[in-house]
PyMOL commands that place a pseudoatom at each C-alpha (Angstrom):
pseudoatom trace, name=CA, resn=MET, resi=1, chain=A, elem=C, hetatm=0, pos=[4.331, -19.649, 6.067]
pseudoatom trace, name=CA, resn=LYS, resi=2, chain=A, elem=C, hetatm=0, pos=[6.267, -19.210, 2.843]
pseudoatom trace, name=CA, resn=ARG, resi=3, chain=A, elem=C, hetatm=0, pos=[4.271, -21.982, 1.186]
pseudoatom trace, name=CA, resn=VAL, resi=4, chain=A, elem=C, hetatm=0, pos=[0.961, -20.348, 2.165]
pseudoatom trace, name=CA, resn=PHE, resi=5, chain=A, elem=C, hetatm=0, pos=[2.090, -17.029, 0.719]
pseudoatom trace, name=CA, resn=LEU, resi=6, chain=A, elem=C, hetatm=0, pos=[3.201, -18.617, -2.543]
pseudoatom trace, name=CA, resn=THR, resi=7, chain=A, elem=C, hetatm=0, pos=[-0.061, -20.557, -2.819]
pseudoatom trace, name=CA, resn=ALA, resi=8, chain=A, elem=C, hetatm=0, pos=[-2.117, -17.410, -2.252]
pseudoatom trace, name=CA, resn=ALA, resi=9, chain=A, elem=C, hetatm=0, pos=[-0.053, -15.499, -4.809]
pseudoatom trace, name=CA, resn=GLY, resi=10, chain=A, elem=C, hetatm=0, pos=[-0.515, -18.300, -7.336]
pseudoatom trace, name=CA, resn=LEU, resi=11, chain=A, elem=C, hetatm=0, pos=[-4.273, -18.361, -6.830]
pseudoatom trace, name=CA, resn=LEU, resi=12, chain=A, elem=C, hetatm=0, pos=[-4.473, -14.602, -7.241]
pseudoatom trace, name=CA, resn=GLY, resi=13, chain=A, elem=C, hetatm=0, pos=[-2.463, -14.901, -10.432]
pseudoatom trace, name=CA, resn=LEU, resi=14, chain=A, elem=C, hetatm=0, pos=[-4.882, -17.513, -11.781]
pseudoatom trace, name=CA, resn=VAL, resi=15, chain=A, elem=C, hetatm=0, pos=[-7.833, -15.298, -10.916]
pseudoatom trace, name=CA, resn=GLY, resi=16, chain=A, elem=C, hetatm=0, pos=[-6.143, -12.499, -12.828]
pseudoatom trace, name=CA, resn=LEU, resi=17, chain=A, elem=C, hetatm=0, pos=[-5.758, -14.710, -15.881]
pseudoatom trace, name=CA, resn=VAL, resi=18, chain=A, elem=C, hetatm=0, pos=[-9.366, -15.898, -15.805]
pseudoatom trace, name=CA, resn=ALA, resi=19, chain=A, elem=C, hetatm=0, pos=[-11.075, -12.573, -15.051]
pseudoatom trace, name=CA, resn=ALA, resi=20, chain=A, elem=C, hetatm=0, pos=[-12.575, -10.561, -17.874]
pseudoatom trace, name=CA, resn=ASP, resi=21, chain=A, elem=C, hetatm=0, pos=[-11.896, -6.873, -18.441]
pseudoatom trace, name=CA, resn=LEU, resi=22, chain=A, elem=C, hetatm=0, pos=[-12.968, -5.096, -15.305]
pseudoatom trace, name=CA, resn=VAL, resi=23, chain=A, elem=C, hetatm=0, pos=[-14.178, -1.536, -15.193]
pseudoatom trace, name=CA, resn=ILE, resi=24, chain=A, elem=C, hetatm=0, pos=[-14.891, -0.017, -11.791]
pseudoatom trace, name=CA, resn=PRO, resi=25, chain=A, elem=C, hetatm=0, pos=[-16.390, 3.455, -12.229]
pseudoatom trace, name=CA, resn=VAL, resi=26, chain=A, elem=C, hetatm=0, pos=[-15.060, 6.235, -10.029]
pseudoatom trace, name=CA, resn=ASP, resi=27, chain=A, elem=C, hetatm=0, pos=[-18.464, 6.817, -8.393]
pseudoatom trace, name=CA, resn=GLN, resi=28, chain=A, elem=C, hetatm=0, pos=[-18.648, 3.285, -6.899]
pseudoatom trace, name=CA, resn=PRO, resi=29, chain=A, elem=C, hetatm=0, pos=[-18.526, 2.911, -3.089]
pseudoatom trace, name=CA, resn=ILE, resi=30, chain=A, elem=C, hetatm=0, pos=[-15.335, 0.823, -3.259]
pseudoatom trace, name=CA, resn=CYS, resi=31, chain=A, elem=C, hetatm=0, pos=[-13.541, 3.729, -4.938]
pseudoatom trace, name=CA, resn=LYS, resi=32, chain=A, elem=C, hetatm=0, pos=[-14.774, 6.128, -2.267]
pseudoatom trace, name=CA, resn=LEU, resi=33, chain=A, elem=C, hetatm=0, pos=[-13.580, 3.719, 0.426]
pseudoatom trace, name=CA, resn=TYR, resi=34, chain=A, elem=C, hetatm=0, pos=[-10.208, 3.401, -1.285]
pseudoatom trace, name=CA, resn=GLY, resi=35, chain=A, elem=C, hetatm=0, pos=[-9.940, 7.191, -1.429]
pseudoatom trace, name=CA, resn=LEU, resi=36, chain=A, elem=C, hetatm=0, pos=[-10.552, 7.389, 2.323]
pseudoatom trace, name=CA, resn=ILE, resi=37, chain=A, elem=C, hetatm=0, pos=[-7.970, 4.673, 2.971]
pseudoatom trace, name=CA, resn=GLN, resi=38, chain=A, elem=C, hetatm=0, pos=[-5.464, 6.578, 0.827]
pseudoatom trace, name=CA, resn=LEU, resi=39, chain=A, elem=C, hetatm=0, pos=[-6.173, 9.805, 2.687]
pseudoatom trace, name=CA, resn=PHE, resi=40, chain=A, elem=C, hetatm=0, pos=[-5.861, 8.345, 6.186]
pseudoatom trace, name=CA, resn=ALA, resi=41, chain=A, elem=C, hetatm=0, pos=[-2.792, 6.271, 5.281]
pseudoatom trace, name=CA, resn=THR, resi=42, chain=A, elem=C, hetatm=0, pos=[-1.056, 9.313, 3.826]
pseudoatom trace, name=CA, resn=VAL, resi=43, chain=A, elem=C, hetatm=0, pos=[-1.833, 11.554, 6.788]
pseudoatom trace, name=CA, resn=GLY, resi=44, chain=A, elem=C, hetatm=0, pos=[-0.864, 8.831, 9.266]
pseudoatom trace, name=CA, resn=GLY, resi=45, chain=A, elem=C, hetatm=0, pos=[2.305, 8.082, 7.323]
pseudoatom trace, name=CA, resn=ILE, resi=46, chain=A, elem=C, hetatm=0, pos=[3.336, 11.727, 7.289]
pseudoatom trace, name=CA, resn=LEU, resi=47, chain=A, elem=C, hetatm=0, pos=[2.747, 12.015, 11.038]
pseudoatom trace, name=CA, resn=ALA, resi=48, chain=A, elem=C, hetatm=0, pos=[4.668, 8.805, 11.745]
pseudoatom trace, name=CA, resn=ALA, resi=49, chain=A, elem=C, hetatm=0, pos=[7.546, 9.917, 9.506]
pseudoatom trace, name=CA, resn=ALA, resi=50, chain=A, elem=C, hetatm=0, pos=[7.658, 13.302, 11.245]
pseudoatom trace, name=CA, resn=TYR, resi=51, chain=A, elem=C, hetatm=0, pos=[7.775, 11.599, 14.648]
pseudoatom trace, name=CA, resn=ALA, resi=52, chain=A, elem=C, hetatm=0, pos=[10.512, 9.231, 13.477]
pseudoatom trace, name=CA, resn=GLY, resi=53, chain=A, elem=C, hetatm=0, pos=[12.462, 12.146, 12.009]
pseudoatom trace, name=CA, resn=PHE, resi=54, chain=A, elem=C, hetatm=0, pos=[12.217, 14.011, 15.290]
pseudoatom trace, name=CA, resn=ILE, resi=55, chain=A, elem=C, hetatm=0, pos=[13.465, 10.968, 17.213]
pseudoatom trace, name=CA, resn=LEU, resi=56, chain=A, elem=C, hetatm=0, pos=[16.235, 10.472, 14.665]
pseudoatom trace, name=CA, resn=ALA, resi=57, chain=A, elem=C, hetatm=0, pos=[17.356, 14.097, 14.915]
pseudoatom trace, name=CA, resn=THR, resi=58, chain=A, elem=C, hetatm=0, pos=[17.251, 14.418, 18.694]
pseudoatom trace, name=CA, resn=SER, resi=59, chain=A, elem=C, hetatm=0, pos=[18.298, 11.013, 20.005]
pseudoatom trace, name=CA, resn=HIS, resi=60, chain=A, elem=C, hetatm=0, pos=[21.837, 9.946, 20.762]
pseudoatom trace, name=CA, resn=ASP, resi=61, chain=A, elem=C, hetatm=0, pos=[20.896, 6.371, 21.666]
pseudoatom trace, name=CA, resn=LEU, resi=62, chain=A, elem=C, hetatm=0, pos=[21.804, 3.987, 18.856]
pseudoatom trace, name=CA, resn=MET, resi=63, chain=A, elem=C, hetatm=0, pos=[18.838, 1.674, 19.499]
pseudoatom trace, name=CA, resn=GLU, resi=64, chain=A, elem=C, hetatm=0, pos=[16.303, 4.517, 19.307]
pseudoatom trace, name=CA, resn=ARG, resi=65, chain=A, elem=C, hetatm=0, pos=[17.897, 5.790, 16.093]
pseudoatom trace, name=CA, resn=ASN, resi=66, chain=A, elem=C, hetatm=0, pos=[17.676, 2.333, 14.521]
pseudoatom trace, name=CA, resn=ASN, resi=67, chain=A, elem=C, hetatm=0, pos=[14.021, 2.056, 15.547]
pseudoatom trace, name=CA, resn=ALA, resi=68, chain=A, elem=C, hetatm=0, pos=[13.322, 5.456, 13.986]
pseudoatom trace, name=CA, resn=LYS, resi=69, chain=A, elem=C, hetatm=0, pos=[15.013, 4.375, 10.752]
pseudoatom trace, name=CA, resn=LEU, resi=70, chain=A, elem=C, hetatm=0, pos=[12.894, 1.209, 10.698]
pseudoatom trace, name=CA, resn=LEU, resi=71, chain=A, elem=C, hetatm=0, pos=[9.758, 3.292, 11.235]
pseudoatom trace, name=CA, resn=ILE, resi=72, chain=A, elem=C, hetatm=0, pos=[10.636, 5.592, 8.337]
pseudoatom trace, name=CA, resn=SER, resi=73, chain=A, elem=C, hetatm=0, pos=[11.329, 2.653, 6.033]
pseudoatom trace, name=CA, resn=GLY, resi=74, chain=A, elem=C, hetatm=0, pos=[8.029, 1.051, 7.068]
pseudoatom trace, name=CA, resn=VAL, resi=75, chain=A, elem=C, hetatm=0, pos=[6.175, 4.270, 6.308]
pseudoatom trace, name=CA, resn=VAL, resi=76, chain=A, elem=C, hetatm=0, pos=[7.758, 4.520, 2.862]
pseudoatom trace, name=CA, resn=ILE, resi=77, chain=A, elem=C, hetatm=0, pos=[6.975, 0.896, 2.015]
pseudoatom trace, name=CA, resn=GLY, resi=78, chain=A, elem=C, hetatm=0, pos=[3.403, 1.249, 3.295]
pseudoatom trace, name=CA, resn=LEU, resi=79, chain=A, elem=C, hetatm=0, pos=[2.741, 4.397, 1.279]
pseudoatom trace, name=CA, resn=ILE, resi=80, chain=A, elem=C, hetatm=0, pos=[4.164, 2.788, -1.848]
pseudoatom trace, name=CA, resn=ILE, resi=81, chain=A, elem=C, hetatm=0, pos=[1.810, -0.164, -1.367]
pseudoatom trace, name=CA, resn=VAL, resi=82, chain=A, elem=C, hetatm=0, pos=[-1.228, 2.046, -0.753]
pseudoatom trace, name=CA, resn=TRP, resi=83, chain=A, elem=C, hetatm=0, pos=[-0.594, 4.354, -3.703]
pseudoatom trace, name=CA, resn=LEU, resi=84, chain=A, elem=C, hetatm=0, pos=[0.401, 1.703, -6.251]
pseudoatom trace, name=CA, resn=SER, resi=85, chain=A, elem=C, hetatm=0, pos=[-2.244, -0.900, -5.399]
pseudoatom trace, name=CA, resn=PRO, resi=86, chain=A, elem=C, hetatm=0, pos=[-4.715, 0.299, -8.112]
pseudoatom trace, name=CA, resn=LEU, resi=87, chain=A, elem=C, hetatm=0, pos=[-2.025, -0.178, -10.748]
pseudoatom trace, name=CA, resn=VAL, resi=88, chain=A, elem=C, hetatm=0, pos=[-1.240, -3.653, -9.437]
pseudoatom trace, name=CA, resn=VAL, resi=89, chain=A, elem=C, hetatm=0, pos=[-4.938, -4.602, -9.481]
pseudoatom trace, name=CA, resn=LYS, resi=90, chain=A, elem=C, hetatm=0, pos=[-5.292, -3.147, -12.956]
pseudoatom trace, name=CA, resn=ASN, resi=91, chain=A, elem=C, hetatm=0, pos=[-2.378, -5.234, -14.275]
pseudoatom trace, name=CA, resn=LEU, resi=92, chain=A, elem=C, hetatm=0, pos=[-3.271, -8.458, -12.434]
pseudoatom trace, name=CA, resn=VAL, resi=93, chain=A, elem=C, hetatm=0, pos=[-6.887, -8.485, -13.513]
pseudoatom trace, name=CA, resn=GLY, resi=94, chain=A, elem=C, hetatm=0, pos=[-6.340, -6.988, -16.934]
pseudoatom trace, name=CA, resn=ALA, resi=95, chain=A, elem=C, hetatm=0, pos=[-8.751, -4.192, -16.150]
pseudoatom trace, name=CA, resn=THR, resi=96, chain=A, elem=C, hetatm=0, pos=[-9.183, -1.198, -18.370]
pseudoatom trace, name=CA, resn=ASP, resi=97, chain=A, elem=C, hetatm=0, pos=[-9.878, 1.187, -15.505]
pseudoatom trace, name=CA, resn=VAL, resi=98, chain=A, elem=C, hetatm=0, pos=[-9.770, 0.844, -11.727]
pseudoatom trace, name=CA, resn=CYS, resi=99, chain=A, elem=C, hetatm=0, pos=[-11.117, 3.859, -9.796]
pseudoatom trace, name=CA, resn=GLY, resi=100, chain=A, elem=C, hetatm=0, pos=[-9.882, 6.343, -12.368]
pseudoatom trace, name=CA, resn=TRP, resi=101, chain=A, elem=C, hetatm=0, pos=[-6.349, 4.925, -12.667]
for i in range(1, 101): cmd.bond("trace and resi %d" % i, "trace and resi %d" % (i + 1))
show_as sticks, trace
zoom trace
């Protein structure tokens, strides 16, 4: 599994080195789709974090509290990935502009 991940990361890195300057205008369908993904991920993340916070505040069971902490950390990591992915694409590909970022 680790070897597959490293191979895929290496291939993506090579694609980033070979690709020319990429400009994706904000009015393209992929940018609209990304905006919808950002919106739904943020709303879902806030709801999941609120649920986990409620469980964390009201539960006395150690296992439930640990599960709530894991859920909150997963939400934070997921939102970081969703919100920073245009910057990662921009740097990997050497793009000048990716969906207004």
